[in-house]
N, CA and C of each residue as an Amber inpcrd file, in Angstrom:
protein
   639
   0.8390000  -1.1950000   0.0000000   0.0000000   0.0000000   0.0000000
   0.8670000   1.2350000   0.0000000   0.4520000   2.2530000  -0.7050000
   1.2580000   3.4500000  -0.8450000   1.3590000   4.1790000   0.4680000
   2.5240000   4.7890000   0.7010000   2.7400000   5.4550000   1.9720000
   2.2060000   6.8590000   2.0000000   1.8700000   7.4480000   0.8450000
   1.4960000   8.8500000   0.8440000   0.0180000   9.1170000   0.6870000
  -0.8320000   8.0690000   0.7920000  -2.2620000   8.3160000   0.6240000
  -2.8450000   8.8210000   1.9250000  -3.5940000   9.8900000   1.8600000
  -4.1430000  10.5370000   3.0530000  -5.5540000  10.0530000   3.2980000
  -5.8170000   9.5910000   4.5310000  -7.1550000   9.1310000   4.8820000
  -7.4620000   7.7450000   4.3710000  -6.4470000   6.9890000   3.9500000
  -6.6620000   5.6290000   3.4840000  -6.2910000   5.4940000   2.0330000
  -5.7850000   4.3040000   1.6920000  -5.3400000   4.0640000   0.3270000
  -6.5190000   3.7090000  -0.5660000  -6.2020000   3.4160000  -1.8060000
  -7.2440000   3.1190000  -2.7730000  -7.9840000   1.8490000  -2.3990000
  -9.2430000   1.7930000  -2.7750000 -10.0420000   0.5920000  -2.5640000
  -9.5730000  -0.4840000  -3.5360000  -9.8840000  -1.7720000  -3.2610000
  -9.4870000  -2.8480000  -4.1480000 -10.1040000  -2.6740000  -5.5260000
  -9.5020000  -3.2970000  -6.5710000 -10.0740000  -3.2290000  -7.9170000
 -11.5210000  -3.7160000  -7.9200000 -12.3170000  -3.1760000  -8.8670000
 -13.7470000  -3.4750000  -8.8960000 -14.0200000  -4.9680000  -9.0280000
 -13.2460000  -5.6680000  -9.8920000 -13.4930000  -7.0820000 -10.1020000
 -13.2270000  -7.8780000  -8.8260000 -12.1180000  -7.5370000  -8.1380000
 -11.7710000  -8.2080000  -6.8940000 -12.8070000  -7.9060000  -5.8090000
 -13.2730000  -6.6610000  -5.7710000 -14.2620000  -6.2720000  -4.7750000
 -15.5820000  -7.0050000  -5.0130000 -15.9670000  -7.1810000  -6.2510000
 -17.2010000  -7.8910000  -6.5670000 -17.1170000  -9.3450000  -6.1310000
 -15.9770000  -9.9870000  -6.3890000 -15.7890000 -11.3740000  -5.9740000
 -15.8040000 -11.4910000  -4.4510000 -15.1900000 -10.5090000  -3.8000000
 -15.1480000 -10.4710000  -2.3350000 -16.5600000 -10.3850000  -1.7590000
 -17.3950000  -9.5150000  -2.3190000 -18.7660000  -9.3690000  -1.8420000
 -19.5650000 -10.6560000  -2.0460000 -19.3880000 -11.2940000  -3.1860000
 -20.1290000 -12.5190000  -3.4690000 -19.7820000 -13.6110000  -2.4520000
 -18.4900000 -13.7560000  -2.1520000 -18.0560000 -14.7450000  -1.1730000
 -18.6150000 -14.4170000   0.2120000 -18.6110000 -13.1310000   0.5730000
 -19.1120000 -12.7280000   1.8810000 -20.6010000 -13.0260000   2.0300000
 -21.3840000 -12.8010000   0.9840000 -22.8180000 -13.0860000   1.0520000
 -23.0640000 -14.5770000   1.2810000 -22.3120000 -15.4110000   0.5770000
 -22.4560000 -16.8650000   0.7580000 -22.0700000 -17.2640000   2.1830000
 -20.9360000 -16.7520000   2.6550000 -20.4820000 -17.0660000   4.0050000
 -21.4560000 -16.5670000   5.0610000 -22.0310000 -15.3940000   4.8300000
 -23.0090000 -14.8410000   5.7670000 -24.2270000 -15.7440000   5.8790000
 -24.7370000 -16.2300000   4.7580000 -25.9160000 -17.1070000   4.7670000
 -25.6120000 -18.4170000   5.4970000 -24.4380000 -18.9890000   5.2350000
 -24.0620000 -20.2500000   5.8840000 -23.9340000 -20.0660000   7.3850000
 -23.2640000 -19.0030000   7.8100000 -23.0190000 -18.7880000   9.2340000
 -24.2910000 -18.4450000  10.0030000 -25.1750000 -17.6550000   9.4070000
 -26.4350000 -17.3220000  10.0720000 -27.2890000 -18.5720000  10.2710000
 -27.3100000 -19.4420000   9.2640000 -28.0690000 -20.6890000   9.3760000
 -27.4900000 -21.5870000  10.4540000 -26.1640000 -21.7250000  10.4670000
 -25.5200000 -22.6040000  11.4380000 -25.6210000 -22.0550000  12.8570000
 -25.6820000 -20.7440000  13.0230000 -25.8970000 -20.1960000  14.3610000
 -27.2270000 -20.6880000  14.9210000 -28.2860000 -20.5990000  14.1080000
 -29.6000000 -21.0440000  14.5580000 -29.5930000 -22.5320000  14.9010000
 -28.9360000 -23.3260000  14.0620000 -28.8800000 -24.7730000  14.2980000
 -28.1250000 -25.0890000  15.5790000 -26.9610000 -24.4820000  15.7540000
 -26.1170000 -24.8320000  16.9030000 -26.6310000 -24.2880000  18.2250000
 -27.2450000 -23.1190000  18.2210000 -27.7310000 -22.5820000  19.4960000
 -28.8830000 -23.4380000  20.0060000 -29.7600000 -23.9110000  19.1100000
 -30.8570000 -24.7930000  19.5150000 -30.2980000 -26.1320000  19.9920000
 -29.3500000 -26.6820000  19.2260000 -28.7650000 -27.9700000  19.5990000
 -27.9500000 -27.8600000  20.8810000 -27.2490000 -26.7430000  21.0670000
 -26.4470000 -26.5610000  22.2720000 -27.2910000 -26.5160000  23.5230000
 -28.4310000 -25.8370000  23.4420000 -29.3430000 -25.7770000  24.5910000
 -29.9720000 -27.1450000  24.8300000 -30.4100000 -27.8110000  23.7490000
 -31.0640000 -29.1160000  23.8890000 -30.1130000 -30.1720000  24.4320000
 -28.8190000 -30.0860000  24.0150000 -27.8410000 -31.0950000  24.4310000
 -27.0620000 -30.6920000  25.6800000 -27.3340000 -29.5030000  26.2340000
 -26.6020000 -28.9970000  27.4120000 -25.0930000 -29.0000000  27.1690000
 -24.6940000 -28.5440000  25.9710000 -23.2910000 -28.5670000  25.5790000
 -22.6940000 -27.1620000  25.5640000 -21.6680000 -26.9530000  26.3940000
 -20.9690000 -25.6610000  26.4050000 -20.2170000 -25.4460000  25.1050000
 -19.6490000 -26.5270000  24.5460000 -18.8760000 -26.4140000  23.3110000
 -19.7620000 -26.0000000  22.1370000 -20.9510000 -26.5890000  22.0330000
 -21.8630000 -26.2190000  20.9570000 -22.3410000 -24.7850000  21.1100000
 -22.6090000 -24.3680000  22.3400000 -23.0280000 -22.9830000  22.5510000
 -21.9060000 -22.0140000  22.1830000 -20.6860000 -22.3600000  22.5690000
 -19.5460000 -21.5100000  22.2240000 -19.3820000 -21.4190000  20.7110000
 -19.5560000 -22.5510000  20.0390000 -19.4230000 -22.5700000  18.5870000
 -20.5690000 -21.8030000  17.9340000 -21.7700000 -21.8770000  18.5230000
 -22.9070000 -21.1220000  17.9910000 -22.6660000 -19.6280000  18.0940000
 -22.1060000 -19.1850000  19.2120000 -21.7880000 -17.7670000  19.3650000
 -20.7190000 -17.3490000  18.3630000 -19.8190000 -18.2790000  18.0400000
 -18.8120000 -18.0070000  17.0120000 -19.4790000 -17.7620000  15.6670000
 -20.4680000 -18.5950000  15.3410000 -21.2030000 -18.4080000  14.0910000
 -21.9300000 -17.0670000  14.0840000 -22.5060000 -16.6900000  15.2330000
 -23.1910000 -15.4090000  15.3200000 -22.2100000 -14.2600000  15.1260000
 -21.0440000 -14.3450000  15.7810000 -20.0240000 -13.3110000  15.6300000
 -19.5430000 -13.1930000  14.1970000 -19.3730000 -14.3410000  13.5460000
 -18.9300000 -14.3190000  12.1500000 -19.9910000 -13.7110000  11.2410000
 -21.2580000 -14.0090000  11.5110000 -22.3330000 -13.4240000  10.7010000
 -22.2890000 -11.9060000  10.7880000 -22.0990000 -11.4020000  12.0060000
 -21.9890000  -9.9520000  12.1790000 -20.7410000  -9.4160000  11.4870000
 -19.6450000 -10.1660000  11.5750000 -18.4010000  -9.7420000  10.9290000
 -18.5570000  -9.6530000   9.4110000 -19.2070000 -10.6630000   8.8270000
 -19.4060000 -10.6510000   7.3820000 -20.3010000  -9.4910000   6.9650000
 -21.3300000  -9.2150000   7.7680000 -22.2340000  -8.1140000   7.4560000
 -21.4980000  -6.7800000   7.4950000 -20.6240000  -6.6000000   8.5050000
 -19.8360000  -5.3670000   8.5990000 -18.8770000  -5.2680000   7.4230000
 -18.2410000  -6.3880000   7.0820000 -17.3000000  -6.3830000   5.9570000
 -17.9960000  -6.0270000   4.6510000 -19.2240000  -6.5040000   4.4720000
 -19.9850000  -6.1430000   3.2790000 -20.2650000  -4.6470000   3.2460000
 -20.4690000  -4.0680000   4.4210000 -20.7560000  -2.6420000   4.4890000
 -19.5770000  -1.7570000   4.1460000 -18.3500000  -2.2570000   4.3950000
 -17.1680000  -1.4220000   4.1540000 -16.3640000  -1.8680000   2.9400000
 -16.7790000  -2.9660000   2.2850000 -16.0440000  -3.4260000   1.1020000
 -16.0180000  -2.3290000   0.0460000 -14.8430000  -2.0500000  -0.4690000
 -14.6940000  -1.0190000  -1.4910000 -14.4100000   0.3560000  -0.9330000
 -14.5060000   0.5330000   0.3850000 -14.2090000   1.8370000   0.9850000
 -12.7040000   1.9890000   1.2030000 -12.3070000   3.1760000   1.6340000
 -10.8940000   3.4560000   1.8640000 -10.3640000   2.6050000   3.0090000
  -9.0420000   2.4270000   3.0340000  -8.3960000   1.5990000   4.0470000
  -8.7420000   2.0650000   5.4560000  -8.8720000   3.3620000   5.6600000
  -9.1800000   3.8820000   6.9890000 -10.4780000   3.2890000   7.5360000
 -11.5100000   3.2310000   6.7090000 -12.7910000   2.7020000   7.1490000
 -12.7410000   1.1920000   7.3130000 -12.0120000   0.5050000   6.4380000
 -11.8830000  -0.9410000   6.5660000 -11.1250000  -1.3010000   7.8350000
 -10.1050000  -0.5130000   8.1770000  -9.3430000  -0.7650000   9.3970000
 -10.1920000  -0.5170000  10.6430000 -11.0200000   0.5270000  10.5960000
 -11.9070000   0.7970000  11.7310000 -12.9130000  -0.3370000  11.9240000
 -13.4550000  -0.8490000  10.8230000 -14.3870000  -1.9680000  10.9140000
 -13.6910000  -3.1980000  11.4860000 -12.4470000  -3.4370000  11.0580000
 -11.6840000  -4.5640000  11.5770000 -11.4170000  -4.4040000  13.0630000
 -11.1450000  -3.1790000  13.5050000 -10.9090000  -2.9210000  14.9220000
 -12.1590000  -3.2650000  15.7390000 -13.3210000  -2.8920000  15.2160000
 -14.5810000  -3.2000000  15.8950000 -14.8100000  -4.7060000  15.9520000
 -14.5480000  -5.3860000  14.8340000 -14.7370000  -6.8290000  14.7980000
 -13.7660000  -7.5340000  15.7350000 -12.5200000  -7.0740000  15.7710000
 -11.5390000  -7.6740000  16.6590000 -11.9290000  -7.5240000  18.1210000
 -12.4170000  -6.3480000  18.4720000 -12.8380000  -6.1010000  19.8550000
 -14.0240000  -6.9840000  20.2270000 -14.9840000  -7.1370000  19.3020000
 -16.1560000  -7.9630000  19.5900000 -15.7650000  -9.4230000  19.7480000
 -14.8360000  -9.8990000  18.9130000 -14.3620000 -11.2750000  19.0130000
 -13.6220000 -11.4960000  20.3200000 -12.8080000 -10.5320000  20.7160000
 -12.0530000 -10.6040000  21.9580000 -13.0030000 -10.6790000  23.1600000
 -14.0030000  -9.8110000  23.1870000 -14.9500000  -9.7820000  24.3050000
 -15.8300000 -11.0310000  24.3200000 -16.2020000 -11.5140000  23.1370000
 -17.0000000 -12.7230000  23.0480000 -16.2410000 -13.9100000  23.6350000
 -14.9490000 -13.9770000  23.3370000 -14.1240000 -15.0450000  23.8910000
 -14.0800000 -14.9980000  25.4090000 -13.9570000 -13.7980000  25.9610000
 -13.9520000 -13.6520000  27.4190000 -15.2920000 -14.0820000  28.0170000
 -16.3920000 -13.7410000  27.3320000 -17.7180000 -14.1200000  27.8210000
 -17.8880000 -15.6320000  27.8290000 -17.4150000 -16.2900000  26.7700000
 -17.5260000 -17.7470000  26.6960000 -16.7090000 -18.3980000  27.8120000
 -15.5390000 -17.8520000  28.1080000 -14.7400000 -18.3810000  29.2120000
 -15.5230000 -18.3250000  30.5260000 -16.1640000 -17.1880000  30.7690000
 -16.9410000 -17.0420000  31.9950000 -18.1250000 -17.9960000  32.0550000
 -18.8420000 -18.1370000  30.9410000 -20.0150000 -19.0230000  30.9230000
 -19.6070000 -20.4830000  31.0690000 -18.4260000 -20.8410000  30.5530000
 -17.9510000 -22.2120000  30.6800000 -17.6400000 -22.5420000  32.1330000
 -17.0460000 -21.5940000  32.8330000 -16.7880000 -21.7960000  34.2630000
 -18.0930000 -22.0250000  35.0040000 -19.1160000 -21.2570000  34.6580000
 -20.4240000 -21.4130000  35.3120000 -21.0020000 -22.7960000  35.0440000
 -20.9050000 -23.2820000  33.8010000 -21.4330000 -24.6000000  33.4620000
 -20.6500000 -25.7000000  34.1650000 -19.3470000 -25.4850000  34.3620000
 -18.5490000 -26.4790000  35.0770000 -19.0250000 -26.6180000  36.5190000
 -19.4380000 -25.5130000  37.1050000 -19.9120000 -25.5350000  38.4880000
 -21.2690000 -26.2300000  38.6220000 -22.0930000 -26.1780000  37.5730000
 -23.4150000 -26.8180000  37.6360000 -23.3280000 -28.3240000  37.4310000
 -22.2870000 -28.7880000  36.7280000 -22.0740000 -30.2240000  36.5670000
 -23.0530000 -30.9290000  35.6520000 -23.5750000 -30.2460000  34.6330000
 -24.5210000 -30.8690000  33.7000000 -23.7870000 -31.7030000  32.6580000
 -24.2720000 -32.9220000  32.3890000 -23.6420000 -33.8030000  31.4000000
 -24.2720000 -33.5820000  30.0280000 -23.4740000 -33.1820000  29.0240000
 -24.0250000 -32.9530000  27.6800000 -24.3190000 -34.2550000  26.9510000
 -25.1120000 -34.1610000  25.8710000 -25.4630000 -35.3320000  25.0620000
 -24.4480000 -35.4750000  23.9310000 -23.6560000 -36.5290000  24.0130000
 -22.5540000 -36.7240000  23.0700000 -23.0420000 -36.9110000  21.6390000
 -24.1660000 -37.6210000  21.4550000 -24.6420000 -37.9000000  20.1020000
 -25.0050000 -36.6100000  19.3610000 -25.7120000 -35.7400000  20.0530000
 -26.0870000 -34.4640000  19.4390000 -24.8530000 -33.6270000  19.1390000
 -23.9080000 -33.6050000  20.0780000 -22.6670000 -32.8610000  19.8630000
 -21.9550000 -33.3350000  18.6030000 -21.8400000 -34.6570000  18.4360000
 -21.1060000 -35.2120000  17.3010000 -21.7620000 -34.9110000  15.9690000
 -23.0800000 -35.0800000  15.9070000 -23.8000000 -34.8610000  14.6450000
 -23.7610000 -33.3900000  14.2440000 -24.1230000 -32.5160000  15.1770000
 -24.1660000 -31.0820000  14.8660000 -22.7570000 -30.5430000  14.6290000
 -21.7960000 -31.0260000  15.4220000 -20.4120000 -30.5970000  15.2110000
 -19.8870000 -30.9860000  13.8390000 -20.2740000 -32.1710000  13.3570000
 -19.8580000 -32.6040000  12.0220000 -20.4660000 -31.7470000  10.9240000
 -21.7530000 -31.4130000  11.0660000 -22.4120000 -30.5360000  10.0880000
 -21.7470000 -29.1640000  10.0770000 -21.4530000 -28.6460000  11.2760000
 -20.8110000 -27.3320000  11.3720000 -19.4160000 -27.3500000  10.7610000
 -18.7040000 -28.4660000  10.9110000 -17.3680000 -28.5780000  10.3180000
 -17.4360000 -28.4750000   8.8020000 -18.3870000 -29.1750000   8.1850000
 -18.5450000 -29.1040000   6.7280000 -18.8640000 -27.6710000   6.3020000
 -19.7570000 -27.0190000   7.0380000 -20.1400000 -25.6440000   6.6990000
 -18.9360000 -24.7100000   6.7570000 -18.1130000 -24.8520000   7.8050000
 -16.9600000 -23.9660000   7.9440000 -15.8460000 -24.2840000   6.9550000
 -15.7140000 -25.5380000   6.5770000 -14.7220000 -25.8820000   5.5580000
 -15.1000000 -25.2490000   4.2160000 -16.3910000 -25.2350000   3.9040000
 -16.8580000 -24.5810000   2.6740000 -16.5090000 -23.0940000   2.7190000
 -16.7890000 -22.4430000   3.8610000 -16.4730000 -21.0160000   4.0000000
 -14.9700000 -20.7690000   3.9010000 -14.1840000 -21.6220000   4.5620000
 -12.7310000 -21.4450000   4.5490000 -12.1740000 -21.5830000   3.1350000
 -12.6890000 -22.5370000   2.3690000 -12.2340000 -22.7080000   0.9880000
 -12.6050000 -21.4970000   0.1380000 -13.8020000 -20.9650000   0.3490000
 -14.2370000 -19.7940000  -0.4110000 -13.3650000 -18.5730000  -0.0890000
 -12.9550000 -18.4580000   1.1630000 -12.2180000 -17.2770000   1.6190000
 -10.7010000 -17.4310000   1.4980000 -10.2200000 -18.5870000   1.0930000
  -8.7780000 -18.8510000   1.0460000  -8.0310000 -17.8340000   0.1910000
  -8.5650000 -17.5160000  -0.9540000  -7.8780000 -16.5990000  -1.8650000
  -7.8820000 -15.1660000  -1.3480000  -8.7160000 -14.8820000  -0.3410000
  -8.8090000 -13.5290000   0.2100000  -8.1360000 -13.4190000   1.5820000
  -7.3320000 -14.4260000   1.9510000  -6.7690000 -14.4490000   3.3080000
  -5.7010000 -13.3840000   3.5240000  -5.0540000 -12.9110000   2.4650000
  -4.0360000 -11.8720000   2.5750000  -4.6500000 -10.5240000   2.2220000
  -4.1080000  -9.4820000   2.7990000  -4.6220000  -8.1470000   2.5140000
  -4.7200000  -7.3240000   3.7790000  -5.6610000  -6.3770000   3.8050000
  -5.7820000  -5.4950000   4.9610000  -6.3930000  -6.2400000   6.1480000
  -6.4570000  -5.5430000   7.2940000  -6.9380000  -6.1700000   8.5250000
  -8.3750000  -6.6320000   8.3980000  -9.1760000  -5.9200000   7.6200000
 -10.5760000  -6.2930000   7.4720000 -10.7090000  -7.6640000   6.8120000
  -9.9810000  -7.8800000   5.7140000 -10.0540000  -9.1630000   5.0160000
  -9.3850000 -10.2570000   5.8410000  -8.2810000  -9.9130000   6.4660000
  -7.5850000 -10.8960000   7.3000000  -8.4760000 -11.3320000   8.4620000
  -9.2690000 -10.4150000   8.9990000 -10.1300000 -10.7540000  10.1300000
 -11.1520000 -11.8100000   9.7330000 -11.6900000 -11.7170000   8.5190000
 -12.6640000 -12.6900000   8.0440000 -12.0240000 -14.0640000   7.9120000
 -10.8060000 -14.0970000   7.3720000 -10.1010000 -15.3680000   7.2130000
  -9.7840000 -15.9780000   8.5750000  -9.3310000 -15.1740000   9.5310000
  -8.9990000 -15.6830000  10.8610000 -10.2340000 -16.3020000  11.5130000
 -11.3700000 -15.6280000  11.3930000 -12.6030000 -16.1600000  11.9770000
 -12.9710000 -17.5070000  11.3660000 -12.8850000 -17.6240000  10.0490000
 -13.2330000 -18.8780000   9.3760000 -12.2630000 -19.9840000   9.7460000
 -10.9860000 -19.6640000   9.8180000  -9.9810000 -20.6460000  10.2200000
 -10.2430000 -21.1400000  11.6350000 -10.5080000 -20.2230000  12.5520000
 -10.7780000 -20.5960000  13.9380000 -12.0070000 -21.4940000  14.0470000
 -13.0250000 -21.1940000  13.2440000 -14.2480000 -21.9820000  13.3020000
 -14.0110000 -23.4140000  12.8450000 -13.2510000 -23.6020000  11.7600000
 -12.9730000 -24.9470000  11.2740000 -12.2070000 -25.7530000  12.3200000
 -11.2140000 -25.1170000  12.9500000 -10.4620000 -25.7720000  14.0210000
 -11.3910000 -26.1090000  15.1810000 -12.2580000 -25.1680000  15.5220000
 -13.1760000 -25.3730000  16.6250000 -14.1420000 -26.5180000  16.3920000
 -14.6110000 -26.6880000  15.1550000 -15.5530000 -27.7720000  14.8760000
 -14.9080000 -29.1410000  15.0060000 -13.6390000 -29.2490000  14.6000000
 -12.9140000 -30.5010000  14.8070000 -12.8480000 -30.8140000  16.2990000
 -12.6010000 -29.7840000  17.0880000 -12.5160000 -29.9580000  18.5360000
 -13.8680000 -30.3570000  19.1340000 -14.9680000 -29.8030000  18.6070000
 -16.3020000 -30.1520000  19.1110000 -16.5950000 -31.6270000  18.8610000
 -16.2690000 -32.1140000  17.6670000 -16.4750000 -33.5320000  17.3490000
 -15.6260000 -34.4030000  18.2690000 -14.3750000 -33.9850000  18.4950000
 -13.5040000 -34.7370000  19.4060000 -14.0730000 -34.7390000  20.8210000
 -14.6400000 -33.6150000  21.2390000 -15.2400000 -33.5300000  22.5730000
 -16.4270000 -34.4740000  22.6910000 -17.1930000 -34.6280000  21.6220000
 -18.3410000 -35.5350000  21.6450000 -17.8790000 -36.9700000  21.9190000
 -16.8010000 -37.3730000  21.2460000 -16.2440000 -38.6970000  21.5110000
 -15.7250000 -38.7980000  22.9410000 -15.1360000 -37.7010000  23.4250000
 -14.6190000 -37.6940000  24.7880000 -15.7170000 -37.8270000  25.8250000
 -16.8170000 -37.0990000  25.6230000 -17.9510000 -37.1920000  26.5490000
 -18.5460000 -38.5970000  26.5230000 -18.6730000 -39.1580000  25.3270000
 -19.2340000 -40.5030000  25.1810000 -18.3380000 -41.5410000  25.8550000
 -17.0200000 -41.3850000  25.6870000 -16.0900000 -42.3750000  26.2290000
 -15.8810000 -42.2890000  27.7260000 -15.8970000 -41.0680000  28.2620000
 -15.6060000 -40.8890000  29.6860000 -16.8530000 -40.7750000  30.5560000
 -17.9770000 -40.4060000  29.9390000 -19.1860000 -40.2210000  30.7180000
 -19.1470000 -38.9860000  31.5990000 -18.2550000 -38.0530000  31.2730000
 -18.1460000 -36.8120000  32.0360000 -18.2670000 -35.6160000  31.0900000
 -18.4570000 -34.4220000  31.6740000 -18.6050000 -33.2040000  30.8680000
 -17.2700000 -32.5350000  30.5790000 -16.1850000 -33.0290000  31.1270000
 -14.9080000 -32.3250000  31.0080000 -14.4240000 -32.1290000  29.5740000
 -14.5530000 -33.1310000  28.6770000 -14.1260000 -32.8750000  27.2810000
 -14.8830000 -31.7100000  26.6490000 -16.1780000 -31.6130000  26.9260000
 -17.0040000 -30.5180000  26.4060000 -16.5270000 -29.1760000  26.9540000
 -16.2500000 -29.1310000  28.2480000 -15.8200000 -27.8830000  28.8820000
 -14.4320000 -27.4660000  28.4060000 -13.5470000 -28.4390000  28.2340000
 -12.1860000 -28.1310000  27.7770000 -12.2160000 -27.5280000  26.3800000
 -13.0380000 -28.1200000  25.4940000 -13.1500000 -27.5980000  24.1260000
 -13.7360000 -26.1950000  24.1380000 -14.7080000 -25.9520000  25.0140000
 -15.2830000 -24.6120000  25.1080000 -14.2200000 -23.5950000  25.5000000
 -13.3350000 -23.9680000  26.4160000 -12.2350000 -23.0730000  26.8200000
 -11.2860000 -22.8330000  25.6480000 -10.9930000 -23.8960000  24.8730000
 -10.1100000 -23.7500000  23.7050000 -10.7210000 -22.7920000  22.6800000
 -12.0210000 -22.9540000  22.4180000 -12.6950000 -22.0730000  21.4680000
 -12.6670000 -20.6260000  21.9440000 -12.8860000 -20.4470000  23.2370000
 -12.8370000 -19.0910000  23.7890000 -11.4300000 -18.5180000  23.6570000
 -10.4190000 -19.3510000  23.8860000  -9.0380000 -18.8950000  23.7450000
  -8.7090000 -18.4890000  22.3220000  -9.2260000 -19.2500000  21.3430000
  -9.0290000 -18.8900000  19.9430000  -9.6820000 -17.5470000  19.6310000
 -10.8620000 -17.3230000  20.2210000 -11.5390000 -16.0470000  20.0050000
 -10.7550000 -14.8860000  20.5760000 -10.2490000 -15.0430000  21.7860000
  -9.4600000 -13.9870000  22.4170000  -8.1890000 -13.7180000  21.6130000
  -7.4940000 -14.7970000  21.2180000  -6.2500000 -14.6440000  20.4510000
  -6.5070000 -14.0270000  19.0770000  -7.5330000 -14.5210000  18.3690000
  -7.8490000 -13.9780000  17.0480000  -8.2670000 -12.5220000  17.1100000
  -9.0720000 -12.1920000  18.1210000  -9.4890000 -10.8000000  18.2850000
  -8.3190000  -9.8740000  18.5240000  -7.3520000 -10.3400000  19.3260000
  -6.1690000  -9.5260000  19.5980000  -5.3370000  -9.3200000  18.3280000
  -5.1740000 -10.3790000  17.5220000  -4.4150000 -10.2650000  16.2730000
  -5.0620000  -9.2470000  15.3360000  -6.3790000  -9.3270000  15.2160000
  -7.0940000  -8.4150000  14.3250000  -6.9440000  -6.9720000  14.7960000
  -7.1280000  -6.7400000  16.1040000  -7.0120000  -5.3820000  16.6440000
  -5.5990000  -4.8340000  16.4570000  -4.5990000  -5.6800000  16.6350000
  -3.2110000  -5.2290000  16.4920000  -2.9180000  -4.7850000  15.0630000
  -3.3650000  -5.5830000  14.0630000  -3.1170000  -5.1900000  12.6710000
  -3.9190000  -3.9420000  12.3110000  -5.1650000  -3.8680000  12.7890000
  -5.9980000  -2.7040000  12.4760000  -5.4020000  -1.4300000  13.0700000
  -4.9030000  -1.5080000  14.3040000  -4.2700000  -0.3370000  14.9210000
  -3.0270000   0.0740000  14.1450000  -2.2870000  -0.9250000  13.6550000
  -1.0970000  -0.6130000  12.8550000  -1.4580000   0.1030000  11.5670000
  -2.5350000  -0.3340000  10.9130000  -2.9560000   0.3170000   9.6720000
  -3.4480000   1.7360000   9.9340000  -4.1930000   1.9200000  11.0210000
  -4.6650000   3.2630000  11.3630000  -3.5040000   4.1770000  11.7170000
  -2.4880000   3.6290000  12.3930000  -1.3080000   4.4290000  12.7480000
  -0.5550000   4.8600000  11.4940000  -0.4470000   3.9460000  10.5060000
   0.2570000   4.3010000   9.2720000  -0.5040000   5.3580000   8.4960000
  -1.8300000   5.3090000   8.5500000  -2.6310000   6.3450000   7.8750000
  -2.4540000   7.6870000   8.5510000  -2.4610000   7.6990000   9.8930000
  -2.2800000   8.9430000  10.6380000  -0.9040000   9.5390000  10.3760000
   0.1060000   8.6500000  10.3010000   1.4650000   9.1240000  10.0620000
   1.6050000   9.7330000   8.6670000   0.9440000   9.1290000   7.6890000
   1.0360000   9.6280000   6.3130000   0.2770000  10.9550000   6.1550000
  -0.6830000  11.1950000   7.0650000  -1.4730000  12.4160000   6.9760000
  -0.7810000  13.6190000   7.6090000   0.2780000  13.3750000   8.4060000
   0.9930000  14.4620000   9.0430000   1.8700000  15.1660000   8.0060000
   1.7190000  16.4650000   7.8320000   2.5300000  17.1860000   6.8300000
   4.0040000  17.2190000   7.2460000   4.8670000  17.0820000   6.2520000
   6.3120000  17.1280000   6.5100000   6.7410000  18.5650000   6.7860000
   7.6110000  18.7700000   7.7850000   8.0900000  20.1120000   8.1360000
   9.2460000  20.5130000   7.2520000
């Protein structure tokens, strides 16, 4: 990106921006649907991991919607949107950590069968999104934030399926709770990465806007 552009560099080429929007719309539809599926299944199965993953889908849906709103705008606005998304992901991760501790204290045993089936469906959905977004993984903080979220979700779904086997094999809730903590940790870490890159981009824009003496 050019160092002398004031208030943000040029927006991506029209063809690239159009492809980006199309991918985001598809990802938004998939994530919104999976949020509804997982939140219902998480409550029905008393699974902290499924609830954590459902909140991830909800966060991603909001992230995709914000990205659609700023696609094609100057870097300054895309960086600000990424900063907002990073902060929301960071706070969501902290909330999931707290709720997981609460569920550990209640001692409820989740239903392994529901966890495994829904976790497998969610894994397929996130792999589709990750493949669609692979070519857009590099770029500004806004685009990188979308890729990080999709990557984290695919990793998280593998962990949810593994937790289902763990709950089934051990007869305890600990595998479910451990996976929920891992998912929350990924959210906190991903949110921090996004905020750090977005702050760096905003700092470079501010620096380029300062007139030379």
